[in-house]
C-alpha positions in Angstrom: 138.9 80.5 46.7 137.1 80.5 50.0 133.4 79.7 49.9 130.5 79.6 52.3 129.3 76.0 52.4 126.5 76.2 55.0 124.5 78.4 57.4 123.5 77.6 60.9 120.9 79.3 63.0 120.7 78.8 66.7 119.5 80.4 69.9 122.2 81.3 72.3 120.5 81.1 75.7 123.0 81.3 78.5 121.3 78.6 80.5 122.4 76.1 77.8 126.0 76.9 78.5 125.4 76.2 82.2 123.8 72.9 81.3 126.9 71.9 79.3 129.4 73.1 81.9 127.6 71.3 84.7 127.0 68.1 82.8 123.2 68.4 82.7 122.6 68.0 79.0 121.0 64.6 79.3 118.6 65.3 82.2 114.8 65.4 81.9 114.7 69.2 81.4 117.6 69.8 79.0 117.7 66.4 77.3 115.0 67.2 74.6 116.8 70.5 73.8 120.2 69.0 73.3 118.8 66.0 71.4 117.8 68.4 68.6 121.4 69.4 68.2 122.8 65.8 68.0 122.3 65.7 64.2 124.3 68.9 63.8 127.1 67.7 66.1 127.7 64.7 64.0 127.3 66.7 60.7 129.9 69.2 61.9 132.4 66.4 62.5 132.0 65.5 58.8 132.0 69.0 57.4 135.2 70.1 59.3 134.8 73.9 58.7 138.0 75.9 58.6 136.4 79.1 59.7 133.0 80.1 61.2 131.7 83.7 60.8 129.7 83.8 64.0 127.0 86.5 64.1 125.9 87.3 67.6 125.1 90.1 70.0 127.2 91.2 72.9 125.4 91.4 76.3 127.3 94.4 77.9 130.5 92.4 78.1 132.7 94.0 75.3 130.4 97.0 74.7 128.2 99.1 76.9 126.3 102.4 76.5 129.6 104.2 76.1 130.0 102.8 72.6 127.2 101.0 70.6 128.5 99.8 67.2 125.8 98.6 64.8 128.1 96.1 63.2 131.5 95.1 64.6 133.9 92.5 63.2 136.6 90.9 65.2 140.0 90.9 63.5 142.1 89.7 66.3 144.1 86.5 66.9 142.3 85.2 70.0 139.3 86.0 72.2 138.9 85.1 75.8 135.5 84.0 77.4 134.0 87.0 79.1 133.2 87.2 82.8 129.5 87.9 82.8 129.2 88.2 86.6 129.9 84.7 87.8 133.4 84.2 86.3 134.4 83.3 82.7 133.0 80.0 81.3 135.6 77.3 81.4 135.7 76.8 77.7 138.6 77.1 75.2 139.7 80.5 74.0 138.3 81.4 70.6 141.0 81.5 67.9 140.4 84.1 65.2 141.4 84.2 61.5 142.8 87.7 61.1 143.7 87.3 57.4 140.2 86.5 56.4 138.6 88.9 58.9 140.7 91.9 57.7 139.8 90.9 54.1 136.1 90.8 54.9 136.4 94.1 56.8 138.0 95.8 53.9 135.6 94.4 51.4 132.6 95.4 53.5 133.8 98.9 54.0 134.5 99.3 50.2 131.0 97.8 49.7 129.7 100.8 51.8 129.1 99.1 55.1 130.6 101.1 58.0 132.1 98.4 60.1 133.6 98.8 63.5 136.9 96.9 63.6 137.7 95.2 66.9 141.1 93.7 67.6 140.7 93.0 71.3 137.6 91.9 73.1 136.2 89.2 75.3 133.3 87.2 74.0 130.2 86.2 76.1 127.5 83.5 75.9 126.2 84.9 72.7 129.2 83.5 71.0 130.4 80.6 73.2 127.1 78.9 73.8 126.5 78.2 70.1 130.0 76.7 69.9 129.2 74.5 72.9 125.9 73.4 71.3 127.6 72.4 68.0 130.9 71.1 69.3 130.4 70.0 72.9 133.4 70.2 75.2 136.6 69.9 73.2 140.1 70.8 74.4 140.1 73.4 71.6 137.4 74.6 69.3 137.8 72.7 66.0 137.4 75.8 63.8 138.7 79.3 63.8 136.0 82.0 64.4 135.4 85.5 63.1 133.1 87.3 65.6 130.5 89.6 64.0 128.7 91.5 66.7 125.3 93.2 65.9 123.6 95.8 68.1 120.1 94.4 68.9 120.2 95.6 72.5 119.4 99.2 72.2 117.5 101.1 69.6 118.1 102.0 66.8 118.9 98.5 65.6 119.6 97.6 62.0 116.7 96.6 59.8 116.1 93.1 58.5 116.8 94.3 55.0 120.1 95.8 56.0 121.1 92.6 57.8 120.3 90.5 54.8 122.2 92.9 52.5 125.2 92.6 54.9 125.1 88.8 54.5 125.1 89.3 50.7 128.2 91.5 51.0 129.9 88.9 53.3 129.3 86.3 50.6 131.0 88.5 48.0 133.9 89.2 50.4 134.5 85.5 51.3 134.4 84.4 47.6 137.1 87.0 46.8 139.5 85.6 49.3 142.1 83.6 47.5 142.8 80.9 50.1 140.8 77.6 49.7 138.7 77.7 52.9 135.5 75.9 54.0 133.6 78.7 55.7 130.3 78.5 57.6 128.2 81.4 58.7 126.1 81.1 61.9 123.3 83.5 62.8 122.4 83.3 66.5 120.0 84.7 69.0 116.2 84.5 69.6 113.8 83.1 69.3 110.7 84.7 70.8 111.2 85.9 74.3 110.7 88.9 76.6 112.6 89.2 79.8 110.8 92.1 81.5 107.6 94.1 81.7 104.0 92.9 81.5 104.7 90.5 78.7 107.7 88.8 80.3 107.7 85.2 79.4 106.1 85.7 76.0 106.6 82.8 73.5 105.2 82.4 70.1 105.7 79.0 68.6 103.7 79.6 65.4 105.6 82.8 64.5 109.0 81.4 65.3 108.4 78.4 63.0 107.0 80.5 60.2 110.1 82.7 60.4 112.4 79.6 60.2 110.5 78.3 57.2 110.9 81.7 55.4 114.7 81.1 55.4 114.4 78.0 53.3 114.1 78.1 49.5 114.2 81.1 47.3 112.0 83.6 49.1 113.4 86.8 50.6 110.2 87.7 52.5 111.9 87.6 55.9 114.2 90.5 55.0 111.2 92.8 54.9 109.6 92.0 58.3 109.4 95.3 60.1 110.8 95.8 63.6 107.4 96.4 65.1 106.3 92.9 64.0 109.2 91.3 65.8 108.3 93.3 68.9 104.6 92.6 68.8 104.8 88.9 68.0 108.1 87.8 69.6 108.7 90.1 72.5 111.4 92.8 73.1 114.3 90.3 72.8 112.9 88.6 69.7 114.5 91.3 67.6 117.7 89.2 67.9 116.3 87.1 65.0 117.5 89.8 62.5 120.9 88.3 63.1 119.7 85.1 61.4 119.1 87.2 58.3 122.8 88.0 57.9 123.4 84.2 57.8 120.6 83.7 55.3 121.7 86.6 53.0 125.2 85.1 52.9 123.8 81.8 51.4 122.7 83.3 48.1 119.4 83.2 46.3 118.2 79.7 47.3 118.8 77.4 50.3 118.0 73.7 51.1 117.0 72.7 54.6 119.2 70.0 56.2 118.0 70.1 59.8 115.4 71.9 61.9 114.8 71.8 65.7 112.4 73.8 67.9 111.6 73.5 71.6 109.7 75.4 74.2 110.7 76.3 76.8 114.3 76.8 77.9 114.1 79.1 80.9 111.6 81.6 79.5 112.9 81.4 75.9 112.0 79.5 72.8 114.9 77.4 71.3 115.2 77.4 67.5 117.9 75.7 65.4 118.4 75.4 61.6 121.0 74.0 59.3 120.9 75.3 55.7 123.1 74.8 52.6 123.2 77.1 49.6 121.7 75.8 46.4 123.7 76.7 43.3 121.7 77.5 40.2 122.3 75.0 37.5 123.7 76.4 34.2 121.5 75.3 31.3 123.6 74.6 28.2 122.9 76.9 25.3 
């Protein structure tokens, strides 16, 4: 059967894509940021995932105020990089895995999650920047990708508990797929940042790191953090972190930390990055 072997959390700051595309990843400003991903780049070469379920939010590229799906799953064959106002990024097209995606969509809907199914869409920096951070600049992305878009742009946004529960349902869906696949799930976005208003530029190192620590081990405390706490402590865009909870929920009851990286600042944003693996409970002989 297919199985989720690891979870990755990462910011998806568009400026990081610019740094990759312009060959600036080793300069004085970006070097410390990218150094924190070097462990993961080497690890991914060893892990060789077949499919990545990539949880991200669209930034008015595929969706706008005409339609705002809370949860949308991409079931298409391929996804082109979106033009976000300065031309599409010159990165490979994203290849989907329709068979697994449709299986997950059916399982989630029967599990009482009302998913929006997308067969055609362009994907923006929310999805392509994490791929660049983990895989660099390949001729083709080394894994197939199932995009899972979450509305964290306009209220109402889903609760942390609902996101965690969606992750649990994704785990059940993947494990019921008969093909032997190595699947990873990535939660992206965040960390603390606010792009407008009197608190523009807000960063909260202590809260960000505490949040990442809550995703390790067997606690589920992070799923109960209320929206108002994200807004108060991490700024208006910090709510993106609920997408990390989908990743965490899909890893089961307990996780082990493999790698952690945090850096301030990148533009006016905090950079966070985690690699987790599920810990299977040992069966005690009777």
